[in-house]
matplotlib code that plots the C-alpha trace (Angstrom):
import matplotlib.pyplot as plt

x = [24.2, 26.1, 24.0, 24.8, 28.6, 28.4, 26.7, 29.6, 32.1, 30.2, 29.9, 33.7, 34.3, 31.9, 33.7, 37.1, 35.8, 34.2, 37.4, 39.4, 36.9, 37.1, 40.9, 40.9, 38.4, 40.5, 43.6, 41.7, 40.2, 43.8, 44.9, 41.9, 42.6, 46.1, 44.6, 42.0, 44.7, 46.5, 43.2, 43.7, 40.3, 36.9, 35.3, 32.4, 34.7, 36.3, 32.9, 31.9, 35.0, 34.4, 30.9, 32.2, 34.6, 31.8, 29.7, 32.6, 33.1, 29.4, 29.6, 32.3, 30.1, 27.2, 29.4, 30.6, 27.1, 26.0, 28.8, 28.0, 24.3, 25.1, 27.5, 24.9, 22.4, 24.9, 25.3, 21.6, 21.2, 24.0, 22.4, 19.0, 20.7, 22.5, 19.4, 17.3, 19.6, 19.4, 16.0, 14.3, 11.4, 8.0, 6.6, 4.0, 0.7, -1.3, -4.5, -4.0, -4.2, -7.4, -7.0, -9.1, -11.3, -11.9, -10.9, -8.6, -9.6, -8.5, -8.3]
y = [4.0, 5.3, 8.5, 9.0, 8.5, 11.0, 13.4, 12.9, 13.7, 16.8, 18.0, 17.6, 19.6, 22.2, 22.5, 22.8, 25.6, 27.4, 27.1, 28.6, 31.5, 32.0, 32.0, 34.6, 36.7, 36.6, 37.8, 40.5, 41.7, 41.9, 44.0, 46.3, 46.6, 48.0, 50.3, 51.5, 52.1, 54.4, 56.0, 54.8, 53.2, 54.4, 52.7, 51.7, 49.7, 48.0, 47.2, 45.6, 43.4, 42.5, 41.4, 39.3, 37.6, 36.8, 35.4, 33.2, 31.9, 31.1, 29.3, 27.0, 26.2, 25.4, 23.2, 21.3, 20.8, 19.5, 17.0, 15.8, 15.4, 13.3, 11.1, 10.7, 9.7, 7.1, 5.7, 5.4, 3.6, 1.1, 0.5, -0.2, -2.6, -4.4, -4.7, -6.0, -9.0, -11.4, -11.6, -14.9, -16.0, -15.6, -18.9, -20.7, -21.3, -24.4, -22.6, -20.1, -22.7, -24.7, -28.5, -30.6, -33.1, -35.2, -38.8, -40.4, -43.6, -46.6, -45.0]
z = [14.4, 11.4, 11.5, 15.2, 14.5, 11.7, 14.1, 16.6, 13.9, 12.8, 16.4, 16.8, 13.7, 14.8, 18.2, 16.5, 14.3, 17.2, 19.2, 16.3, 16.1, 19.9, 19.8, 17.0, 19.0, 22.1, 20.3, 18.4, 21.7, 23.2, 20.3, 20.6, 24.3, 23.6, 20.9, 23.4, 26.0, 23.5, 22.5, 19.0, 18.7, 19.8, 22.9, 20.7, 18.4, 21.4, 22.8, 19.5, 19.5, 23.2, 22.3, 19.4, 21.8, 24.2, 21.4, 20.2, 23.7, 23.9, 20.6, 22.0, 25.0, 22.7, 20.5, 23.5, 24.7, 21.3, 21.3, 24.7, 23.7, 20.7, 22.6, 25.3, 22.6, 21.2, 24.7, 25.2, 21.9, 22.8, 26.2, 24.6, 22.2, 25.0, 27.2, 24.3, 23.9, 21.0, 19.3, 19.4, 17.3, 18.8, 20.4, 18.4, 20.0, 19.1, 20.0, 17.3, 14.5, 14.2, 14.0, 11.8, 13.7, 10.7, 11.1, 8.6, 7.0, 8.9, 12.2]

ax = plt.figure().add_subplot(projection="3d")
ax.plot(x, y, z, "-o")
ax.set_aspect("equal")
plt.show()
């Protein structure tokens, strides 16, 4: 379970990093839009920044999905543990162990 919890923490950190990159890409795209409007930047450069912004947004979506998947895995593990219940020892069968038919003295 510790491994799953570490995965959840890593997914959260990955999502935060992806969101930071997305926010930077959004503000960069806005700056490039103003530059393009003033014809201070080539359309090709603007297109490149726009593509980077789309990739950053997709990375956030992917990070969110990864986080949801690992949390779902944790929930499944907990459900299996809960349905398994406490473990009890296996019943002993008398037929599995041969009994001696030898008579004891005095019987």
